[in-house]
N, C-alpha and C positions, 0 to 999 in steps of 0.2 A: 821812863825808868821802867824797869820789868817787873809786874805782878801775876803771879799765878803761872800761866803757860801761855799769856799773850803778853806783846810788847806795847803798852799803854805810853801813848804822848804826853806832853806836857798841857794839852789843852784838853785831854780826857779821851781824844780819838783815839783809835787803831792805829799805830804804825804798822801796817802789813806788811807784807805778809807774815803772817805769826809763825813761831816755832813751839812744836808741840813736843811737851819733855814728858817722858814714859818711863821713870827709872833711868839709866843711861842710855835710853834709846831715842833717837831723835828722830822725826819723820817728817821734818822741815820741807823736805824736798816734795814729798805727796801733797802735804796742804799747803805748800806755795805755790804749785799749780793748779790746785783746785779753787784758792782764794783768790777772788778779785783785786786787781790793783787798789781799789777804791775801798776795799774790806769788807765787800759782801758777794755772796757766790750766785754766779748767776745761774738761769734756770737749766742751761745746757749742761753745767759741771755738775748741778746741785743732781740732774739726772743719772750722769755718770756714777757720782757717788752711789747714789742706792742702788745701780746697777750692781756696782763691787760689793755693796753690802749684802744684797739680795742672794748674789753666785756664792759669797762666802757661808752665808747661812743653811744655804742648801747644800754646798759640798761638805758643811759640818754635820747635817742630817745625815746625809747620806754617808758619812763614815760611822755615825754610829750606828746607822742601821746596817752596815756591814758587818760591823765588829760584833753585835748583838746576833745577826742571822747566820754567820760563818758556820757555827758548830752545828745548828739546825740542816743548813744546807748541804753540808759536808757529811754527816752521817746521820741516815734516816732507819735507825736500829727498830726490831719488834723485839718486845721483850716475851718469855714463854719457855715451856719446857722443850728442852732438846735431847730426845734420846737419842744414842749413837746408832748410825746404821749398822748392818751387819760387817763385820770385820773391824770393827773400832770398840773403843772402851772409852767410859767417859774420864774426863780429865781437869782438874782443879788447881790453881795455884793464885800466889797472892802477888799483885804487883808491887813495886818498892813502896809505895805510899799505903800498903795494906787494903787496896780494893781487890776484892774476890772477882778473879775469872774462871771461867768453864770453858772446857772444848772437848777435842776429841782427840785420841791416837791410835794407830794401829799396834801391833806387835814390832818391836824394833828390835831388828837384825843384829848380829854381833859386828857383821860389815856389810859394805856398800851404801849405797847413797838414801838418806831420809830427807824428806821433804819435810818445809816448814812451810804451810799454807796460810795466806793471807787473802780473807774474801773481799768482795766490793763493799761499797757503804750502805748499803740496803738490807733490810730483813735480818736474817741471822741463819746460823749455820744449818738448818733444817731446809733453806730453801737451797744448799748446795749438795743435799742428801744424795740425790742421782748421780751427780759428779764424781764425789768422794768414794761412793760406795762402788762406782765402776773402777775407779782408781785403784782401790784397794783389791777388789777381784783381778784388775790385771797386775798385781803384784807389787804397787808401790807403799813405800812404808813412809806413813803421813805423821805430822803432829800439826794439830790447828787450834784455834781458839776463836770464840766470840768477841768482838770489840765492845766496851764499856757499854750497857744499856740495851745490849742485844742479848737473845736468849736467857741464859742464868747469868750471864756478868753484870755486876753492881756499876752505879755510877753511870757517867755520861762522858762518850768520847771526844777527845779534842784532837788536833793532829799533836802535841806536845804529848800527850799522855799515852797515845799510840803509839808512839815511837817507844816511850819509858815500858810498855807493856812488851812490846815486840824483844827490847832486851830482856825481860825478866823470862819469857818463854825458852828465848834463845839459851840463856845461863841453865834454864831448867832441862834442856834437853843434853846439855854437856855434862852436869853436875849430877841429876839424876838419870837421866835416862842413859849416859855413857856415850853420848854422840861426840866424836870429834868433830872440830869446826870445818877439818877437810872432808866429811862426810855430808855435812849440810849444805841442800839446795834451797833455796830460797824461791818460792812461788808464789806469786800474787796475782788477781784478777783488777783490772780497773784501779780503785784506789789502792787496794791492796799491792798491786805493783809498785807502787809510789813506794809504800812503807817496806817491801822488799829491798828495792832500790837503797832507801836511805840506811837500812840496818847493814847493809853490803859494803857500804862506805863507812860506817863504823865499825864493824866487826868483820872478823876474816869468815868466808865461808867457801865452798866448792864451785858455787855459781848462782845465776840469779836465771828464773824465768818469769819475765813481764808479758801478763796476757791482757790485750784490749786496754793499754796503760796511755795516758795522756801527757803531755810535754809539760805542763805544770797547773798548778791551781790557778794562777792569773790568766794564762793563755785560755782557759776555760771559760773564766768569767768575761772574757774579752768576746769571746764567741757567743756566749748565751746572752750578754747585755750587751751588745754591740754601741747602744747609744746612751749608755751611761759609765763613766769611768768608775766603776767600784772596784776595779782591779788596783787602782791609785792608793786604795786604804785597806785593801786586805793584808790582816795578819798571818794568814794560811798561806804557805807555799807549795809544800810537795813538789817540790822543783825538782823534777827528772831531767831537764835539760842541762840544768846546772851541776847534777851531781855525776849521770851518766859517763860524761867523760872523764871523771875523775876515779872510775871503778878500775880495779887491778884484776879482778874476775871475770871469767866467761860471764855472758849473758844472752840470751835468747828472746826475743820478741816475738809474739805470735798476735796475731790480729785477723779478725774477719772482713772479709772484701766490703759487706755492705753493712759494715756498722755505723749506725746512726746518732749514736749515742757520742761515742768519741771516733773521729775519724782515721781511716787506716795511715792519714798522712802521718799522724803523729808518731806511730812507730817506725816509720819509714824515717822521720827525722831523728828520733833517737838511736836508730839503728847507723844513721851515717855517722851520728856525734858519738857511736862508740867504737869506732875504728875497727882495729883487726880482733876486737875480743868479742864481737858481737855476730848475732846471727840472727836472720827475719825470716819467719814462714806466716805469709799470708794465705788464710784458708779461704777460698773461694766459696760465696754465696752465704757465708756466716753472718750472724748478725752479732752485738755485742754480748750476749748471754749464752748464745747457742754453738759456739764454737765446736766443744766437745760433742756436741751432737753432729753436728754435720761432718767433723772428720770422721767420727765414729773411733775404731780401736786404733787406728792410725795416731789420733791424737794422745792416747797413753804410752804407746810407743814410741813416739817423737820424744816425750816429755824423758821417758825412761833410759831412752840412748843416749840424751842428753847428760842428764843424770849420772849416767857410769862413766861417760867420757872425763866430764870434769871431775870426778870424785878420786878415777884410777889414775895414779900416777904415771902407769905404764901408757894409758891410753891418751890423757893429757899429754906427755911428752912428743906426740908422734904430730 
């Protein structure tokens, strides 16, 4: 007769192998393989079973660790006042969930391209003061903001709410500042490039500039932790390599040849995936954060030329 999860013979012994029933699921094949014909586990099969259990527990612990650590590894903000540099004024807005965000903007012209800038994952806008002040002096019109938890912005950044916040500032540019989508050029550095690429996939824009940007978060995880399968359990994607082929706007990839944080091959890979819409500029001798310093005035000239080309219908048609 059958009693519980074991088949019990008329003599009271186990009529193996057992059938394990859990709800509607039967795991009889695994248990039959592990169970000895006489009804007792062999030492060798018990060792294999404990290895399976141990690996399962280790992977479960790794998954919990990855999910907990993702926000802290992806964004390393620094709170504090971020007074705007010369050429900028302070900017404040609310995200869709009511979180207060702060940023900077230049004067917005009535025509011509306007850059929506997304910074990297660490620090705050004050770390980009020199970059953006030089950009404004070179004639670039720019709108930017700090991610949640950075500068004067509230909350804590995640991949999902950064996308929502990007949508909010994009809408503000259109509804409040009067900048049409055909004039908006999305410019992002490092993880900011991923935010720009994702926004370009959701919303119309003139073009994208992805500076020192990676292929995807999972590729970065495999590169940083080659001996741990952390990428199996990641919920953050920042999937540039999956999104770039589906973009319909022009995109310029910029990368330093000596970047030790994100290899230049990542931009080369994304450029190859972009087809005829892509451009690639590799700056010799530049590292991850110093592209604008190494390139000098050519950096801003190149950005402005690209923006003018993609936002001017006459130039875009050539």
